[in-house]
C-alpha positions as CSV (number, residue, x, y, z in Angstrom):
1,M,-9.5,8.5,14.1
2,N,-6.2,10.2,13.7
3,L,-4.3,9.0,10.7
4,Y,-0.9,9.4,12.5
5,E,-1.8,7.5,15.6
6,Y,-0.7,3.9,15.0
7,E,1.7,1.2,16.1
8,T,4.4,-0.2,13.8
9,P,4.2,-4.0,13.5
10,K,7.3,-6.0,14.2
11,R,6.8,-8.0,11.0
12,S,4.8,-7.5,7.8
13,E,2.1,-4.8,7.6
14,I,-1.1,-3.6,9.4
15,F,-4.1,-2.7,7.2
16,D,-6.8,-0.4,8.5
17,T,-9.8,0.3,6.3
18,L,-10.7,4.0,6.7
19,L,-13.6,4.1,4.1
20,D,-15.4,1.2,2.5
21,H,-17.8,2.4,-0.2
22,P,-19.3,0.3,-3.1
23,N,-16.7,1.6,-5.6
24,I,-13.8,2.8,-3.4
25,K,-11.9,1.6,-0.4
26,I,-9.3,3.7,1.4
27,I,-6.8,1.8,3.5
28,R,-4.1,3.0,5.9
29,I,-1.0,0.7,5.7
30,V,1.8,0.7,8.3
31,S,4.8,-1.4,7.3
32,S,7.6,-2.9,9.4
33,D,11.1,-3.3,7.9
34,R,10.5,-7.1,7.6
35,V,8.1,-7.5,4.7
36,D,6.4,-10.7,3.4
37,E,7.1,-12.0,-0.1
38,K,3.4,-11.9,-1.0
39,I,2.5,-11.1,-4.6
40,Y,-0.8,-9.2,-4.9
41,I,-3.0,-9.5,-8.0
42,Q,-6.2,-7.5,-7.3
43,D,-9.5,-7.1,-9.2
44,E,-9.5,-3.4,-8.6
45,D,-7.2,-0.5,-9.6
46,E,-5.1,0.9,-6.8
47,W,-3.4,4.2,-6.2
48,V,-1.0,4.4,-3.3
49,V,0.9,7.3,-1.7
50,V,3.7,7.1,0.9
51,L,2.9,9.6,3.7
52,D,6.1,8.8,5.7
53,G,9.1,6.5,5.2
54,S,10.1,4.8,1.9
55,A,9.6,1.6,0.1
56,T,10.6,-0.4,-3.0
57,L,7.8,-2.0,-5.0
58,E,8.0,-4.5,-7.8
59,I,5.2,-3.9,-10.3
60,D,4.9,-6.3,-13.2
61,G,8.6,-7.2,-12.8
62,K,9.8,-3.5,-12.7
63,R,11.2,-2.0,-9.5
64,E,9.8,1.4,-8.3
65,E,11.4,3.4,-5.5
66,L,8.9,5.5,-3.4
67,K,9.8,8.0,-0.8
68,R,7.6,10.4,1.3
69,G,5.1,12.1,-0.9
70,D,5.5,9.8,-3.9
71,S,2.5,8.0,-5.3
72,I,1.9,5.4,-7.9
73,Y,-1.0,3.9,-9.8
74,I,-1.3,0.1,-10.1
75,A,-3.9,-1.2,-12.7
76,S,-6.1,-4.1,-11.8
77,R,-4.7,-7.6,-12.3
78,V,-1.1,-6.4,-12.5
79,P,1.1,-8.5,-10.2
80,H,2.9,-6.4,-7.5
81,R,4.7,-6.8,-4.2
82,V,6.6,-4.9,-1.6
83,V,10.3,-5.6,-1.9
84,E,11.6,-3.4,1.0
85,T,10.4,-0.8,3.4
86,I,11.9,1.1,6.3
87,E,10.3,0.6,9.7
88,G,7.2,2.7,10.2
89,T,6.5,3.4,6.5
90,L,3.0,4.9,6.4
91,W,0.8,4.6,3.2
92,L,-2.6,5.4,2.0
93,A,-4.0,3.0,-0.6
94,V,-7.1,3.8,-2.6
95,H,-8.8,0.8,-4.3
96,I,-11.1,1.7,-7.1
97,S,-13.7,-0.8,-8.4
98,M,-15.7,-0.4,-11.5
99,R,-18.4,-2.8,-10.2
100,P,-21.8,-1.1,-9.6
């Protein structure tokens, strides 16, 4: 699989799991410029990096602007959502679980 071979969705995001291990999951995310209003509250920690494009996230009520190369850590159970992206924004998300 080539990380940079993908199609941009017309709406929302596409999630492709690249690695699914007992304590870690790596996901490629491709975003359209029309995002859902979904609020995520996850049981695992998450580290995301923007590989291309830009996005605005809202994490626990605070806005964070991310551009190409920026990364951010989101602790488990912290509410967060994507507020805005540009078409074709490419992310890697690493979900880290402390479960055995």
